[in-house]
ZAMARGU-4260 file (C-alpha; in steps of 0.2 Angstrom, whole numbers, plus 5000, padded with zeros to 4 digits):
<rodrens>
0) 5025/5427/4753 | 5034/5443/4759 | 5035/5436/4777 | 5043/5420/4770 | 5056/5430/4761
5) 5060/5441/4776 | 5062/5424/4787 | 5074/5417/4774 | 5084/5433/4773 | 5085/5434/4792
10) 5091/5416/4792 | 5105/5420/4780 | 5110/5435/4791 | 5111/5424/4806 | 5122/5411/4797
15) 5134/5425/4792 | 5134/5432/4809 | 5139/5415/4816 | 5153/5414/4802 | 5160/5430/4807
20) 5161/5425/4825 | 5170/5409/4820 | 5182/5417/4807 | 5195/5421/4820 | 5197/5403/4823
25) 5201/5399/4805 | 5216/5404/4795 | 5211/5418/4782 | 5217/5406/4768 | 5205/5392/4774
30) 5191/5404/4775 | 5191/5411/4758 | 5190/5393/4750 | 5176/5387/4740 | 5163/5379/4752
35) 5166/5362/4751 | 5168/5346/4763 | 5186/5352/4767 | 5180/5369/4772 | 5166/5361/4782
40) 5178/5350/4792 | 5189/5365/4796 | 5174/5374/4801 | 5169/5361/4813 | 5187/5361/4820
45) 5185/5380/4822 | 5169/5377/4832 | 5178/5366/4844 | 5193/5378/4846 | 5181/5393/4849
50) 5176/5385/4865 | 5194/5381/4871 | 5207/5390/4861 | 5214/5407/4857 | 5209/5415/4840
55) 5222/5412/4826 | 5217/5427/4815 | 5208/5443/4814 | 5189/5443/4808 | 5187/5440/4790
60) 5175/5433/4777 | 5171/5414/4778 | 5164/5406/4762 | 5165/5422/4752 | 5153/5421/4736
65) 5162/5422/4719 | 5149/5435/4714 | 5140/5450/4722 | 5122/5448/4728 | 5111/5438/4739
70) 5108/5424/4727 | 5127/5420/4727 | 5128/5422/4745 | 5114/5410/4748 | 5122/5397/4736
75) 5138/5398/4746 | 5130/5396/4762 | 5120/5381/4756 | 5136/5373/4749 | 5144/5375/4766
80) 5128/5367/4774 | 5129/5352/4763 | 5147/5350/4766 | 5143/5350/4785 | 5130/5337/4783
85) 5142/5326/4772 | 5157/5327/4784 | 5147/5323/4800 | 5158/5316/4813 | 5156/5297/4816
</rodrens>
């Protein structure tokens, strides 16, 4: 059980690390929105821009949870993940 928790925690940290790397390619106002399909679409655009464009802003928090704690952070990451799967490009 402890190994599963550690694995889950490390995955969450990896997701946050990736969002930190993408944050300069999102405007700060875009990054603090509640995780949604719209944010997921902007995140997908930022991913494309990160390979070919210049950063638009400094590093900032993307999909920031409304409350402190790991549980709130995981809910936000899961909402962003769901938004990404809903907004898949055709």
